[in-house]
N, C-alpha and C positions, 0 to 999 in steps of 0.2 A: 455257233460255238466262237468264240473271239480265240484266238493263238497266240500266242507272247513267247521274248524270247526270255522275260523278265519275269518273276510273279513278286512282289513284298508284301510280306503280311506284318502290318504293323505300320503306324507312320509317325515313331519317335523321333528323336533326331538322327538314330542309327536307320533308321526304315527310310524314312522321304530322303537323307542324305545320298544313300543307296541308290535310291531309286533316280533320282537325280545326275549322278554321275553314270549308271548305267545308260542311261539316254542320253549324255554327252557325248559315250562310246559310239553312238547307232543303237542302241539296241531297243525294239519295240518293249518298254514295260508297262506292265500293270502294278500301282500299289491299293489294297489294300487295308481297310482302317476299320472295326468294328463299332466308332463311335461315328458322331454326328461332324465334329470337329478334325482335325488332320493335327498331330503335333506328340500325340503320346502322351504321358505322365509328364513330361520336361515342361511342356510347353504349356498344359492344361491344370494341372494340378502339382505342379514340381516347383523345378529352376526356377520360371520368368516366374507365377505368382507368390514366390517365396520371398524372390528378392524385390518385387513390387512393397510388399508391407515394411518386408527388414530397411526400405528406403523408405518410405513413410513413418514408420516408425523411427527411425533415425533421424529425422527431422524435428519432428517434433519432441524427442530427448534432445537435442540440442538447445533446442527453442525454451523448454525448460531449465535446461542445468547451466548450459555456456553462453547463452546470448547474449546475456547481461556482462560478462566478462569484455566479450565484445564490441562493448557498445550499442549494445541494439538492447532498446527500451519496447515492450510491449507492454501497452498502460492497463489492459482487458487480460483477465486470467487465460493461460493456453487452455485448451481442450480440446478433447480429442472426438473426431467423430469418427467414431466405425465403421459407420455405414457407408460415411464417403469413402475412407481407405481402402475398404475393402470394394468400394463399387471402381475409385480409380486402379485397383490390382483387376478387378475383371476387365476393363477400357485395353490395360495392357496386354490382356492374354489373348484378348480380341485381334486387335492386331497384327498380333505377334501371327496368329495362327491362319488369319486371314495373306499374312505375308506369302506362307509354305501355300497357299490354295492359286496363288498369284505365279509360286513359282513352280509349282505341278503344270499348270498350262502352260507358260514359257517353254518348258522344256520334255511337251505332249507326253506328259506320264499319263496315260488314263487313270480314274481315281472309283475303285467300287465300295461304297460304304454300304457295311458288313459282316455279318461275324465269317472269316475264313478259316477252313478246313480243310483238309485233305481227302480227296476220293482213294487217290492213288497219288505217284510219284511223281506225274504230270498233269494231274487234274486237281482242281480249288473250286469246292464249293461255296458259295459265297449267299449268307444269307439273311438279306438287309429287307427292305423295303418291297422289292421286287428278289425274290429269287436268282440266282443264275447260275450258269459255270462258265469256267475256264478254262484253257489248255496252257502251259507254262514250258518249258524248256526247260529251264532253269527256276529253281523260287530259295528266298529269299526269307529268312524266320526270324522276323526282327518282332516280337509280341513282347520285349523288356517284362515287367515285373510290377507286382502289388506287395501294398505293408502286411509282412509278416505281424504274427501275435503269438502268445501264449496261450498252449491249451487251453488252460483254466482261466483265459482272459473273455468276457463276452462285452466285443466290442457294441453298442448300440447305437452309435453314430451324434448321440446326445451328450453325454455327460460322459463316455467314457470315447475315448476319439482318435481319431488316425490325423497325420495330415492332409488328407485331402478335408475334413471336417475343420482342422484348425485355420484351414485358409477360407474357412466364408465364417466365421463363429459369428453371432449377433450382438455379445457385448464382450467387454474384455472380463476375463475371470478375476475371483475376488482373490482366489489360489486355486493356478494350477501344478499340477504334478506330470512331469516328465518322466518316464521311465524309456532310459535310454540315455546314457551320455554322446551319442551319436552326432552326426554333423548335425543331421533332421532337427533331432530333437534340439539341440543346442540351439539351431538356427530359429526356431518356432518359441520357443522357447525365450530369447531375447528380444523377440517382438514382444512379445506380452510383458515382458518384467519392465521394458520402457512405458509401454502404455500404464503401468502401474499396476500390473499382477505381480502376488506372490509368486515365488515360480520354485521350484523342489525339485531336483534331478535325483533320481536313484538310478545307479548301474550299479551292475553287477563285476566288472572289472575293477579294479585298483585307482583307475583313472581315466578320464574321458576323452573322447578320441581317440580308442587305444591301440588306432594301425597306425597312428603317425608317432615321430618322435617324440621320446619324454618329453624333453626340452618345449613341446611344444605344448602338449597336455599342462605341463607346471604352470605357465604362464597363461593361456589361456582360462585355466582354473583362478588364479590369483585377482585377476583382469573380473571375471561373473563373479567371482567371489565381491570384490569389491564394488560393485555395480549391483547389490543384494541379492544372486540367486544361490541357493543353500544347496549343498551337496551330500549327497547320500551312495561315496564310495564304498565300495566291495559289501555291499548289502542284494543278498538273493530277492528277490518279489516273489511272494508264494500264495498271495489271495486278491483281489479287488473285485468287490461289490460297490453295488450304488443301492443307494434309499432316499425316495424321492431327488433331491440338488444336489444328494452329500455322497459324494464318493469315496472309498475306504480303500486304502492302500496297505497292504501287510508285508512286513519283507523283513531279513532276517539277517541282524548284519554278521560283522566276519568272529564274531566269538561267540555266533550263534541264537543270540538274541533276539526277540522279537521288536520289532520299530510300527508303530501305527501312525501312516495322515491321514490327514482329511483334505478334502479339497471341494471345490464345485464343478472339476474339469481333471482330470486325466488323459495324459497324450500318451500315447504307447506308439516309442516308439523304437522298438527293435530290432530291425532289419528290414529288409526286403527278400519277397519268394521268387523267383522266376516264371512267369505266365505264359501257362499254357494249355488254361480249360478252352476246351470246343477244338482245340487245333486238330485232333485224331492224329497225330504223328505218327503214331507207329501204323494208320494203313500204308502210306508213303516208306514205311521203312527207316524211318527216323528215331533214331534213339535217345533213349531218356535218361540220366545215374540217376544217384539214391538220392540226390539234395534234389532233384525235379529239372535239372540245368538239360539244357541240348547237348549231346557229347560232339564237341569235334577234333580235327586235328589240329594241325599249325596252321595250314590255308582255312580257316572255320570251315570247311565241308564235315557234312555232318555223316551219318552211315550211309545215308542213300547220298548215290556221289553225283545225281546234279543237283542238290539240296544243302545250302548253306544257313548260317546261321551267326546271329552275331547280337553284342549289346548285352542289355541285363538276363538273355533268357541263358548266355554262355557263361563258361567259367571268366574269370576276373573281378576287375572295379565294376563294379556299379555306378560309371561315371557315363554322362550325357555324350563329353565327346570321347570318349573310349569309343564307346558304340558310333561315331560319324569316323570315326578312324578305321573302323572296321566293316561299315559299310563302304566305305568309297575301295579298301582293299580288296574286298569280295568282287565288287565292278570290276578294277582293272584286272582281276583273278580271270574274271568269266571274258578278258576283252585278250587273252594272251599274254597281259604282262608279267613283271614280277616288281609286287610292291612290295614291300615289308612291313613292319610295327613292332616297335621296341618298348615293349611296356613297363620297362623300367624308367622309360623317358614318360609317362603321361603323370601330367600333376594330380595332387588334390588337392580341394581347395575350402576352407571352412567360412561363410559368405555372414561369420559375426563382426562386429567389429570393437577391436581390431580384428582383420581378419586371419585366417591361417592357411598357409599355402609350404608344399613342402613337392619337392621332384628327387625319384633317385632312392640310397638306400638312408634306411637312421642309422643314428649310433648303435641303436641296442643290432639291428642289423649284422651291421658290420664287425662287433664283437660276436658275436653269435660265428658269425664265417670266419674270423679267428684273421679278418685283413687288418694290418695296418696300418692306421691314419692319422688325418690332421685335425684339428679342428679350429673354425675361428670366425667371432663370435663379436657383432657388432652392436648395440644400445639405440633404438629411434629417438631416444630422448637427445642421445648425442646429438639428433641434427638440425640443422639450423630451418627446414621446411617444418620438421617435425612439430619443433616447439612455436615454429608461426602458426598453425593449424592447429594446435594441443591435442595432439595426436602421438601424446610421447610413449605410450603401453606399445612392450613387445620388442625384436629384433631380428638380426638375421643372421645365420650359419651357418657353413660353408663345413663340410666336412669333402679333405681331399687326400689321393695316396701318397702316405710318406714318404715314400722310395723317386715316387713318380709326378707326383703333386696333380696328378688328374682328378679332376672332381667330379667326386662320389654322389653325393648328396646337398642338396640346398633346402634349409628348411625355415620358413619366414610365421613372423607377427606382427601384422602393423598394418598400418594406412596402405590401402590399397595392395597390398601385397599378391590379390588375388593376377591383378596384372605385373607385376614385379616378377612372377614366379615365371612369367614367359622369357626373360631373361637367362635364366638358368638353365631352362630347355634347350634354347638354342646354344647355347654353352657346351652342354653336356652333350645332345646330338654332334656337335662336331669335337666332341673329348678333347674341350679346353684345359689347361690347369688353373690353377689357383692363380699365379700369378701373370696369365691370358689375361685375366675378369680385370685383376688388380690394374695392369699397364691400359685400358681403356678408360678415352675420357667420360667419367657420366657427369651430365648437367647441373649447376649450381643454381639454386638450391634446392633439391630432389629429395623422396625419400627413396629414389635406387641409387643414393650415393652408399646408402648401406651396404648396398653390394659387395661394390667396390671395395667398403674399409670390411669389411668382412673375409672377403678375400684376400685382404693384404692383412689381416688378421693371422690368416690360414697361411698364409707367406712368412716366415720367421718374424709373427708375430710384431708386424709393421705398420699397425694402423695407425692411420695419421691425429685424427679426433677422438680419443680413448684413451 
């Protein structure tokens, strides 16, 4: 039986990064993955493939709607080759997962393919092509999450689908109903809307992306409506049925009146749940809570002192970069270091176009906490760079403490804000004031100038270009 300092169960962004950092710190490390490819949900059926389709569909949308205005004429009709689009997506995924294989070899991490389950706190069975067992002084649970559903919905993976099936459809839907107005549903909804599908989003709450700042929800709703997406907000889904190629969704609106929608596809996107199936956590003394999450303390240590858990399987936002930070933190704790994570400064992003990004407190959270704050906002349409690229939707909003001027939250909608949000994270990590950001030189013409201008607006309302 092989013995390791650390065994990591799950090879998603949290797991493989934890394995790399453990190896860097001199620990003999094993990585256990249930599937044949590394990378977990994010690389195989999540972040990476969805962004590949978002980029491909964006190119098509621009060709149909904007090329002529840019002076680019295409003599023949632009057509969608969905088969090639899906094939390119698969190629991107393959390249990325092979990159993880390379990193494991480079860092001398031993990889096991098979279902990892605890025999006890220090022994793990691996059921694969060849069953084996290993011993580990410490273990890190990084088994991630799976799509959630509603109890009355039968997901047949053909017409009633999850995000996994939505990434490999063989045809563009005529009408796609998306149940859930969160990140995943909106991103995939926009993909198929661009390709010609009629898209309807049914959301239980009174706004989309309900966990983000209300101003972002309102702006994204406005933009997506302009793009043809129809919203049914404050609608409670009561039934989903299929007959042949037709899916019927029934929901009650806020008045309690029933609404019936029919489509050829229905994407169920109501969140994700922690995945611990087959882990046999109880045999190791690892306790799960009522939500199915692995219980951990502030150091991500489980109820078994030598076992830790990270990522989607524990409390907090289900984000790949959050899992990565946690993986690094646990590795460094095992090495005797004293790392930390400020969960308030983990950014959230929606990769629609325009993109949506945020970090820190929302305006609603500050009001609820009774914090006195000031707000500065700057529209993207006022930027020369935005007008040049025809990406004029959106804004940057900065919330700062009314007395100290410390930045408390930054919220953005616009072109490339998924990248721009890193500036806000950096500033807030060093507890910058709005004045600090306003005094920084930003290159012209860039989208980033909106950050400077929003900071100026939050500092005695002195934005220069609005």
